[in-house]
C-alpha positions as CSV (number, residue, x, y, z in Angstrom):
1,X,-57.0,26.7,42.9
2,X,-57.5,24.0,40.2
3,X,-60.5,21.7,40.6
4,X,-59.7,18.3,41.9
5,X,-61.7,15.5,40.2
6,X,-63.6,13.1,42.4
7,X,-61.4,10.2,41.0
8,X,-58.2,12.0,42.0
9,X,-59.7,12.8,45.4
10,X,-60.8,9.2,46.0
11,X,-57.4,7.9,45.1
12,X,-55.5,10.3,47.2
13,X,-58.0,9.9,50.1
14,X,-57.7,6.1,49.9
15,X,-53.9,6.3,50.0
16,X,-53.9,8.6,53.1
17,X,-56.6,6.5,54.7
18,X,-54.3,3.4,54.3
19,X,-51.4,5.3,55.8
20,X,-53.4,6.6,58.7
21,X,-54.9,3.1,59.5
22,X,-51.4,1.6,59.4
23,X,-50.2,4.4,61.7
24,X,-53.0,3.7,64.1
25,X,-52.2,0.1,64.3
26,X,-48.5,0.9,65.0
27,X,-49.6,3.5,67.6
28,X,-51.8,0.9,69.3
29,X,-49.0,-1.6,69.3
30,X,-46.6,0.9,70.8
31,X,-49.2,2.0,73.5
32,X,-49.9,-1.6,74.2
33,X,-46.2,-2.3,74.8
34,X,-45.9,0.6,77.2
35,X,-49.1,-0.3,79.1
36,X,-48.2,-4.0,79.3
37,X,-44.7,-3.2,80.6
38,X,-46.0,-0.7,83.2
39,X,-48.8,-3.1,84.3
40,X,-46.4,-6.0,84.5
41,X,-44.0,-4.0,86.6
42,X,-46.8,-2.9,88.9
43,X,-47.9,-6.5,89.3
44,X,-44.3,-7.6,90.1
45,X,-44.0,-4.8,92.7
46,X,-47.4,-5.7,94.2
47,X,-46.4,-9.4,94.4
48,X,-43.1,-8.5,96.1
49,X,-44.8,-6.3,98.7
50,X,-47.7,-8.7,99.5
51,X,-48.0,-12.2,100.9
52,X,-50.7,-14.8,101.3
53,X,-51.3,-15.9,104.9
54,X,-54.0,-18.1,106.5
55,X,-56.5,-16.4,108.7
56,X,-58.5,-18.3,111.3
57,X,-62.1,-17.1,111.5
58,X,-63.1,-16.2,115.0
59,X,-66.7,-15.2,114.8
60,X,-69.1,-13.7,112.2
61,X,-69.8,-10.0,112.3
62,X,-73.5,-9.3,112.6
63,X,-74.9,-8.3,109.3
64,X,-76.4,-4.9,109.3
65,X,-78.5,-4.6,106.1
66,X,-79.6,-1.1,105.3
67,X,-82.1,-2.2,102.7
68,X,-84.0,-4.5,105.0
69,X,-84.2,-7.1,102.3
70,X,-82.3,-10.4,101.9
71,X,-78.6,-10.4,101.1
72,X,-77.5,-12.2,98.0
73,X,-73.7,-11.9,98.7
74,X,-71.5,-15.0,98.5
75,X,-69.3,-13.7,101.3
76,X,-69.8,-12.5,104.9
77,X,-67.6,-10.5,107.2
78,X,-65.8,-12.3,110.1
79,X,-63.5,-11.3,112.9
80,X,-60.3,-13.3,112.2
81,X,-56.7,-13.8,113.4
82,X,-53.6,-14.3,111.3
83,X,-49.8,-14.3,111.7
84,X,-48.0,-11.7,109.5
85,X,-44.9,-12.6,107.4
86,X,-42.9,-10.9,110.1
87,X,-44.3,-13.3,112.8
88,X,-46.7,-10.8,114.5
89,X,-50.2,-11.9,115.4
90,X,-52.9,-9.6,114.0
91,X,-56.7,-9.5,114.1
92,X,-59.2,-7.8,111.9
93,X,-62.2,-8.1,109.6
94,X,-62.0,-10.5,106.6
95,X,-64.5,-11.7,104.1
96,X,-65.2,-15.4,104.1
97,X,-67.8,-17.7,102.3
98,X,-71.3,-17.3,103.8
99,X,-71.4,-20.9,105.0
100,X,-68.0,-20.6,106.8
101,X,-67.9,-21.3,110.5
102,X,-65.6,-20.2,113.3
103,X,-62.3,-22.1,113.3
104,X,-62.2,-22.3,109.5
105,X,-59.1,-20.9,107.9
106,X,-59.1,-18.8,104.7
107,X,-56.4,-17.3,102.6
108,X,-55.9,-13.6,102.7
109,X,-53.4,-11.2,101.1
110,X,-51.5,-9.0,103.5
111,X,-48.8,-6.2,103.2
112,X,-45.4,-7.8,104.0
113,X,-44.3,-4.9,106.2
114,X,-47.4,-3.9,108.1
115,X,-49.4,-7.1,108.0
116,X,-52.5,-5.2,107.0
117,X,-55.0,-6.9,104.8
118,X,-54.7,-5.8,101.2
119,X,-56.0,-6.7,97.8
120,X,-54.3,-9.5,95.8
121,X,-51.6,-8.3,93.3
122,X,-52.5,-7.9,89.7
123,X,-52.8,-11.2,88.0
124,X,-51.5,-12.0,84.5
125,X,-55.1,-11.9,83.2
126,X,-55.7,-8.5,84.7
127,X,-52.5,-7.2,83.1
128,X,-53.6,-8.6,79.7
129,X,-57.1,-7.2,80.2
130,X,-55.8,-3.7,80.9
131,X,-53.4,-3.9,78.0
132,X,-56.2,-5.1,75.6
133,X,-58.6,-2.4,76.7
134,X,-56.0,0.4,76.2
135,X,-55.1,-1.0,72.8
136,X,-58.8,-1.2,71.8
137,X,-59.4,2.4,73.0
138,X,-56.3,3.6,71.1
139,X,-57.5,2.0,67.9
140,X,-61.0,3.4,68.4
141,X,-59.6,6.9,69.2
142,X,-57.4,6.8,66.1
143,X,-60.3,5.6,63.9
144,X,-62.5,8.4,65.3
145,X,-59.8,11.0,64.5
146,X,-59.3,9.6,61.0
147,X,-63.1,9.5,60.4
148,X,-63.4,13.1,61.6
149,X,-60.5,14.4,59.5
150,X,-61.9,12.5,56.5
151,X,-65.4,14.0,57.0
152,X,-64.1,17.5,57.3
153,X,-61.8,17.1,54.3
154,X,-64.6,15.6,52.1
155,X,-67.0,18.4,53.1
156,X,-64.4,21.1,52.3
157,X,-63.6,19.4,49.0
158,X,-67.3,19.1,48.1
159,X,-67.9,22.8,48.9
160,X,-64.9,23.8,46.8
161,X,-66.1,21.7,43.9
162,X,-69.6,23.1,44.2
163,X,-68.3,26.7,44.1
164,X,-66.1,25.8,41.1
165,X,-69.1,24.2,39.3
166,X,-71.3,27.2,40.2
167,X,-68.8,29.6,38.8
168,X,-68.4,27.5,35.6
169,X,-72.2,27.4,35.2
170,X,-72.6,31.2,35.6
171,X,-69.9,31.7,33.0
172,X,-71.5,29.3,30.6
173,X,-75.0,30.5,31.3
174,X,-74.0,34.1,30.6
175,X,-72.3,33.1,27.4
176,X,-75.3,31.0,26.3
177,X,-77.7,33.9,27.0
178,X,-75.5,36.3,25.0
179,X,-75.5,33.9,22.0
180,X,-79.1,32.7,22.0
181,X,-81.1,35.6,23.4
């Protein structure tokens, strides 16, 4: 195998590195498109299956702290009553501001069919955050793979060049000894 000069290797390596980096950007863009579409679809489904209703706080639920220390939470559990989107009256536990009193109304998200309390649907910001994180992780993953491949390739090339130089040195040393000793 002919020896590859460092300049030839550097040029070829730089070309492949540029291609790989461009490929990782394209891959990250494609992954971002897929994730954004999926998250947007999920948000739309969640929004369609959930509704905001007003719950009337009935009474606070006694706090049972297991740590024995003060609580620094900004919300407190309450028994509450609300009307489902289907018109049925429901009761259950809701979280409300610590300073809320019985009779106060708070907004809660409920499932449109069952009327059970649920989390709010994904917001636009949450969709963008998910997409951004996945794109960032894709770019970091591609960069790690590129760096690993480059490291292994450089190491193999360096070893091959060292073996080539060592063989050349042995040949020259033997010839020099024969001529001068």
